[in-house]
C-alpha positions in Angstrom: 50.8 63.3 31.5 54.0 61.9 31.5 56.5 61.5 29.4 56.6 57.5 29.8 53.6 57.0 27.6 56.6 58.0 24.8 58.8 55.6 26.0 56.3 53.0 26.6 55.1 53.4 22.4 58.3 53.2 21.4 58.6 49.5 23.4 55.5 48.3 22.3 56.7 49.2 18.5 60.2 47.4 19.0 58.7 44.5 20.5 55.7 44.2 17.8 58.0 44.4 14.9 61.2 42.3 16.4 59.0 39.5 16.9 56.9 39.7 13.9 59.7 40.1 11.9 61.8 37.3 13.3 58.9 34.8 13.2 58.7 35.7 9.4 62.4 35.2 9.2 62.5 31.9 11.3 59.2 30.6 8.9 61.3 31.6 5.7 64.3 29.6 6.7 62.6 26.1 7.2 63.1 24.6 3.7 65.7 22.9 1.5 68.8 20.9 2.9 68.0 21.4 6.3 64.7 19.9 6.5 66.5 16.3 6.0 67.8 17.0 9.4 65.8 15.2 12.0 66.2 17.9 14.7 65.1 20.4 12.4 62.2 18.7 11.2 61.2 18.2 14.6 61.8 21.8 15.3 59.4 22.7 12.6 56.8 20.6 13.1 56.7 21.7 16.9 57.3 24.8 16.6 53.7 25.9 18.0 53.8 24.0 21.0 57.5 25.6 22.3 56.6 27.6 24.8 59.3 29.9 24.2 57.2 30.7 21.2 54.3 31.1 23.5 55.7 34.1 25.1 56.4 36.0 22.0 52.5 35.3 21.3 51.6 36.7 25.0 54.5 39.6 24.3 53.1 40.9 20.8 49.3 40.5 21.6 50.5 42.8 25.4 52.2 45.1 22.9 49.5 45.5 20.9 46.9 46.2 23.6 49.5 48.4 25.2 49.9 50.6 22.2 46.4 50.7 21.7 45.2 51.8 24.8 48.4 54.8 25.0 47.4 55.7 21.6 43.9 56.3 22.8 45.0 58.1 25.5 47.1 60.3 23.3 44.4 61.0 21.3 42.3 62.3 24.3 45.4 63.8 26.0 43.0 67.6 25.9 40.3 65.8 28.1 41.8 65.8 31.8 39.2 63.4 32.6 39.7 61.1 30.1 40.4 57.1 31.3 41.0 54.5 28.5 37.9 51.6 28.1 38.4 49.3 31.4 38.0 46.2 29.5 40.9 47.3 27.9 42.7 48.5 30.8 42.4 45.5 32.6 42.8 43.0 29.8 46.1 45.2 29.8 46.8 44.3 33.3 45.7 40.9 33.3 47.7 40.1 30.1 51.3 41.1 31.6 51.0 39.9 35.4 49.3 36.5 34.3 51.5 36.0 31.1 54.0 38.0 30.0 55.7 38.6 33.2 56.0 34.6 34.3 56.5 33.2 31.1 59.6 35.4 30.2 61.4 35.1 33.6 61.0 31.5 33.1 61.9 30.8 29.9 64.7 33.4 30.3 66.2 31.3 33.3 65.5 27.7 32.2 66.5 28.3 28.4 69.9 29.5 28.8 70.5 27.9 32.5 69.7 24.5 30.3 71.7 25.9 27.5 74.8 26.3 28.8 74.4 23.1 31.1 74.1 21.0 28.0 72.1 22.2 25.1 70.9 19.4 24.0 68.2 18.8 26.3 66.6 21.9 24.9 68.2 23.3 22.0 70.0 20.5 19.8 73.4 22.1 18.0 71.8 21.0 14.9 68.8 23.7 15.3 71.5 26.2 14.4 71.0 25.1 10.7 67.8 27.1 10.3 68.0 29.3 13.4 70.2 32.4 13.6 72.3 33.7 17.1 70.3 36.9 16.5 67.2 34.9 16.1 67.6 32.5 19.2 68.6 35.9 21.2 65.6 37.5 19.8 63.4 34.6 21.4 65.7 33.9 24.8 67.5 37.2 25.4 66.0 40.3 24.1 62.7 39.1 25.5 64.1 40.2 28.7 64.8 43.7 28.6 61.6 44.8 26.8 59.8 43.6 29.5 62.0 45.5 31.9 61.6 48.4 29.4 57.7 48.5 30.4 58.6 47.6 34.2 60.6 50.9 34.3 58.2 53.2 32.7 55.3 52.0 33.6 53.8 52.2 37.1 51.1 49.3 38.0 48.8 49.1 40.9 48.8 45.5 42.7 45.5 44.1 42.1 43.2 43.9 45.5 44.2 40.2 45.8 46.7 38.3 43.7 44.8 34.9 44.4 43.0 35.0 40.9 46.2 36.3 39.1 48.8 33.5 40.7 45.2 31.0 39.8 45.7 32.3 36.1 49.8 31.7 36.1 49.2 28.3 37.5 46.3 27.4 34.7 48.4 28.3 31.7 51.0 26.5 33.4 48.8 22.7 33.5 47.4 23.9 30.2 50.9 23.9 28.9 51.8 20.5 30.8 48.9 18.9 29.7 49.5 19.9 25.8 52.9 18.4 26.0 51.6 15.3 27.7 48.8 14.9 24.4 51.5 15.7 21.9 53.7 12.7 23.5 50.6 10.5 23.7 49.0 11.3 19.9 53.0 11.8 18.3 55.2 9.6 20.2 57.7 12.3 20.7 58.7 15.0 23.7 58.6 18.3 22.1 61.5 19.0 24.3 64.4 16.4 24.8 64.6 17.2 28.3 61.4 15.6 28.7 62.3 12.7 26.8 65.7 11.9 29.1 63.2 12.1 32.0 60.2 10.3 30.9 59.6 6.9 33.2 61.0 8.6 36.1 59.7 10.3 38.9 61.8 12.8 38.1 59.9 14.1 35.5 56.6 14.6 38.0 59.1 16.6 40.0 60.9 18.9 38.0 56.9 19.8 36.9 55.9 20.6 40.5 59.2 22.5 40.8 58.1 24.5 38.1 54.6 25.1 39.8 56.1 25.8 43.1 58.1 28.7 41.5 55.8 30.1 39.1 53.7 32.1 42.4 57.4 33.3 43.4 58.3 34.5 40.3 54.7 36.0 39.7 55.5 38.1 42.5 58.7 39.4 41.8 57.0 41.6 39.5 55.2 43.6 42.2 58.2 43.8 44.3 60.8 45.2 41.6 57.4 47.9 40.6 57.2 49.0 44.4 61.3 49.0 44.2 61.3 51.3 41.4 58.2 53.2 41.2 58.3 54.1 45.1 61.6 55.3 44.4 60.5 57.6 41.8 57.8 58.5 44.2 59.9 59.6 46.9 62.2 61.6 44.6 59.1 64.0 43.6 58.1 64.4 47.1 61.8 65.3 48.0 
């Protein structure tokens, strides 16, 4: 059994602890004087609609699947023929490749790009009244290295066909954009300020189209990286 399993378990425990504790801290922050601020109230009301929140939920769920699978593997390490339940293993792979990798790369790249260009488009300064710099980095920065940690210590086999996985990635995006438009239709507000800026213009639909085009490319990058990292390791073993 590869020692990588212990590094993965450590990564899962860190991921779960990080996201759960940060979520509890953020929830406890929304009270008192800051709630009189329009942007803070909006952020509080829209929390479940932010794609960032979806992403750290994806990561937490995946970490739970990964932790369960690896603990089962360790418990049955005396049996050389043991393999984790097929359904558990398949769900673990699908959650990472379809949900965790694409969403994490998208959130990490887009958030910080807009944040440094004009943060008011995505994360107004008033939000700093309730969201600390540490919480912000947990949601938008640390999600990336914990994902790379998984890639480093788990050699995954690509699916025989990427078609259904790519369709799954696009379906998640379509569902999310549908949620954004439904929230706007029902509540009369956009979850992200940038959509309000683009609303009523063809730029909004171009923006959405660009994201939909980029997502399959993002999806395939995980397999390229997986091949680069673990291909090198396999060559070292042979040599």
